[in-house]
N, C-alpha and C positions, 0 to 999 in steps of 0.2 A: 148979648152975644151977637157977633157980626154974621150975616148970612154969607156963607162961603160957597153956595151952590153956583155953578157956572152954567149959563145957557149954552147947550152944545151948538145951537145955530149961530150964536154970536161969536163963538171961538172957532168955528169951522169944523168941529168934530162931526156934526150931523151928516155932512156930505161924505166924510170918510166912513162913518158907520153904515150909511146907506150903501155906499159902494162895496164895502166888504160883505154886507148881508146879501146884496144882489149877486156878487161874484160867487159867494158860498152856495147860494140857492142853485145857480146855474151849474156849478161844479157838481153838486149833489145829484141834480137831475141827469147830468151827463154820466156820472158814475153808475146811476141806476140803469141806464141804457147799456152801458158797457158790461154790466154783469150778466146780461142776457145772452143766449146763444145767437148765432148768426141769423137764423130765420126770424126770431123774435125782434132782434135789432132792426132788421129791414122792415118788418111790419110796423114797429113803433115809429120809425122814421118815414113811414109811408112810401118806401122805395124811392126816396128822393135824395140823391147825392149822399147816400148813407155813410160810406167810409170817409169821404171828404168832410162832411159835417161833424161826424163824431171826432175825427182827428182835430179839426179846427176848434170845435167847442172845448175839447179837453185841453188843448194848448191855451186857448183864450182865457179860460176860467181858472186854471191852476196857478198861473203866474200872479194874478191879483190876490188870490187867497194867500199866497206866500208873502207877498210884498206889502199889502195894505196894512196900515196901523190897526190895532185892535184884534188882530188874528189870535194872539195868545197861543200859538201852536207849540206843542212840545217838540223836542228834537225828533222823536219817533214819527210824529205826524208830518213834520217837514221833510224827513227822509222819504217817507212813503209817497208823499205828494210829488217830491222831486223825482223819484224813481218813475212814477207814472208819466210825468211830464217828459222825461228823457225817452221812455219807451214810445210814447205817442209821437214825439218829434222824429223818431227813427222810421216812421212809416213813410215809405216813398210815394211819390206822386203816381207811380205805376200801379200801386195798390189802391190809393185813395181816389184817384181821378179816373173813373171809369164811365163809359156811356151810361146815360140815365135810363137803364133798362133793368127790370126786375132780376133777370138772370145774371146780369153783370154785377148787380149789387150783392146778390147771394154769393157769387164767386169771390168777389173782393172780401166780403166779410168772413168767408171760409178760409182765407189765407192764414197760414200758421202764425204769422206775426201777431195776430190778435189773441192767441191762446194765453200767453203770459199777461197780457194787458187785462184781459177779462179776469184772470185769477187775482191780479193785484188790485183791481177795482173792487172786487169782492172783499178783499182783506182791508182795504182802505175805508170803506163805509163805516164799519163799527169803530174804527179809530177816531173818526171825526165826531 
Protein backbone atom coordinates (compact mmCIF):
# COMPACT_ATOMS: atom_id res chain seq x y z
CA UNK A 1 0.00 0.00 0.00
CA UNK A 2 1.32 3.43 -0.95
CA UNK A 3 1.87 6.05 1.75
CA UNK A 4 -0.64 8.82 1.06
CA UNK A 5 0.26 11.07 3.98
CA UNK A 6 1.30 14.54 2.91
CA UNK A 7 3.71 16.63 4.94
CA UNK A 8 1.85 19.88 5.72
CA UNK A 9 5.12 21.82 5.70
CA UNK A 10 6.00 20.62 2.20
CA UNK A 11 2.62 21.48 0.72
CA UNK A 12 2.30 24.87 2.48
CA UNK A 13 -0.60 24.02 4.76
CA UNK A 14 1.45 24.37 7.95
CA UNK A 15 1.67 28.13 7.48
CA UNK A 16 -2.06 28.38 6.82
CA UNK A 17 -2.85 26.24 9.86
CA UNK A 18 -0.57 28.36 12.05
CA UNK A 19 -2.02 31.60 10.68
CA UNK A 20 -5.57 30.42 11.34
CA UNK A 21 -4.78 29.16 14.85
CA UNK A 22 -3.02 32.42 15.66
CA UNK A 23 -5.88 34.56 14.32
CA UNK A 24 -8.45 32.43 16.15
CA UNK A 25 -6.52 32.71 19.44
CA UNK A 26 -6.33 36.51 19.18
CA UNK A 27 -9.99 36.77 18.17
CA UNK A 28 -11.00 34.66 21.17
CA UNK A 29 -8.86 36.79 23.48
CA UNK A 30 -10.44 39.95 22.06
CA UNK A 31 -13.93 38.49 22.49
CA UNK A 32 -13.18 37.67 26.12
CA UNK A 33 -12.24 41.32 26.74
CA UNK A 34 -15.32 42.49 24.82
CA UNK A 35 -17.64 40.52 27.10
CA UNK A 36 -16.57 42.48 30.16
CA UNK A 37 -18.10 45.72 31.40
CA UNK A 38 -16.37 48.99 30.62
CA UNK A 39 -14.43 49.27 33.88
CA UNK A 40 -13.10 45.72 33.59
CA UNK A 41 -12.19 46.26 29.92
CA UNK A 42 -10.15 49.30 30.86
CA UNK A 43 -8.49 47.42 33.70
CA UNK A 44 -7.64 44.44 31.46
CA UNK A 45 -6.18 46.78 28.85
CA UNK A 46 -4.25 48.65 31.56
CA UNK A 47 -5.92 51.93 30.57
CA UNK A 48 -3.79 52.07 27.45
CA UNK A 49 -5.58 53.07 24.22
CA UNK A 50 -8.49 50.84 25.26
CA UNK A 51 -11.22 51.60 22.73
CA UNK A 52 -8.82 51.96 19.83
CA UNK A 53 -7.01 48.70 20.64
CA UNK A 54 -10.20 46.70 21.11
CA UNK A 55 -11.66 48.11 17.89
CA UNK A 56 -8.43 47.45 16.01
CA UNK A 57 -7.92 43.95 17.41
CA UNK A 58 -11.50 42.92 16.72
CA UNK A 59 -11.20 44.13 13.13
CA UNK A 60 -7.75 42.67 12.64
CA UNK A 61 -8.59 39.17 13.88
CA UNK A 62 -12.14 38.61 12.61
CA UNK A 63 -11.21 38.97 8.96
CA UNK A 64 -8.47 36.28 8.94
CA UNK A 65 -10.72 33.87 10.83
CA UNK A 66 -13.34 34.36 8.14
CA UNK A 67 -10.94 34.14 5.20
CA UNK A 68 -8.15 31.69 6.02
CA UNK A 69 -8.46 28.12 4.79
CA UNK A 70 -9.18 25.57 7.46
CA UNK A 71 -11.76 27.66 9.25
CA UNK A 72 -14.59 25.22 8.63
CA UNK A 73 -17.05 27.77 9.96
CA UNK A 74 -20.78 27.18 9.77
CA UNK A 75 -23.06 29.77 8.16
CA UNK A 76 -24.23 30.75 11.66
CA UNK A 77 -20.66 31.27 12.84
CA UNK A 78 -19.76 33.28 9.74
CA UNK A 79 -22.85 35.47 10.16
CA UNK A 80 -22.13 36.12 13.84
CA UNK A 81 -18.47 36.98 13.16
CA UNK A 82 -19.49 39.17 10.23
CA UNK A 83 -22.04 41.01 12.38
CA UNK A 84 -19.41 41.68 15.04
CA UNK A 85 -16.95 42.88 12.38
CA UNK A 86 -19.56 45.25 10.98
CA UNK A 87 -20.43 46.62 14.42
CA UNK A 88 -16.80 47.16 15.36
CA UNK A 89 -16.12 48.86 12.02
CA UNK A 90 -18.90 51.34 12.81
CA UNK A 91 -17.07 52.67 15.88
CA UNK A 92 -15.94 56.15 14.95
CA UNK A 93 -12.55 57.62 15.68
CA UNK A 94 -14.30 60.09 18.00
CA UNK A 95 -15.17 57.14 20.26
CA UNK A 96 -12.02 55.09 19.76
CA UNK A 97 -9.25 57.66 19.73
CA UNK A 98 -9.31 59.46 23.05
CA UNK A 99 -6.55 60.98 25.14
CA UNK A 100 -4.63 58.25 26.92
CA UNK A 101 -6.08 59.05 30.35
CA UNK A 102 -7.98 56.70 32.66
CA UNK A 103 -11.10 58.90 32.78
CA UNK A 104 -11.17 59.25 28.99
CA UNK A 105 -10.90 55.50 28.50
CA UNK A 106 -13.77 54.87 30.93
CA UNK A 107 -15.87 57.52 29.16
CA UNK A 108 -15.14 56.01 25.74
CA UNK A 109 -15.91 52.47 26.86
CA UNK A 110 -19.19 53.65 28.43
CA UNK A 111 -20.37 54.89 25.04
CA UNK A 112 -23.64 53.17 24.11
CA UNK A 113 -22.15 51.86 20.85
CA UNK A 114 -20.37 49.16 22.89
CA UNK A 115 -23.58 47.73 24.42
CA UNK A 116 -24.66 45.55 21.45
CA UNK A 117 -21.04 44.68 20.68
CA UNK A 118 -20.58 43.30 24.19
CA UNK A 119 -23.82 41.33 23.90
CA UNK A 120 -22.87 39.89 20.52
CA UNK A 121 -19.38 38.97 21.75
CA UNK A 122 -20.99 37.03 24.61
CA UNK A 123 -23.21 35.20 22.12
CA UNK A 124 -20.34 34.50 19.73
CA UNK A 125 -17.97 32.77 22.17
CA UNK A 126 -20.08 29.62 22.65
CA UNK A 127 -20.71 29.47 18.89
CA UNK A 128 -17.01 29.14 18.21
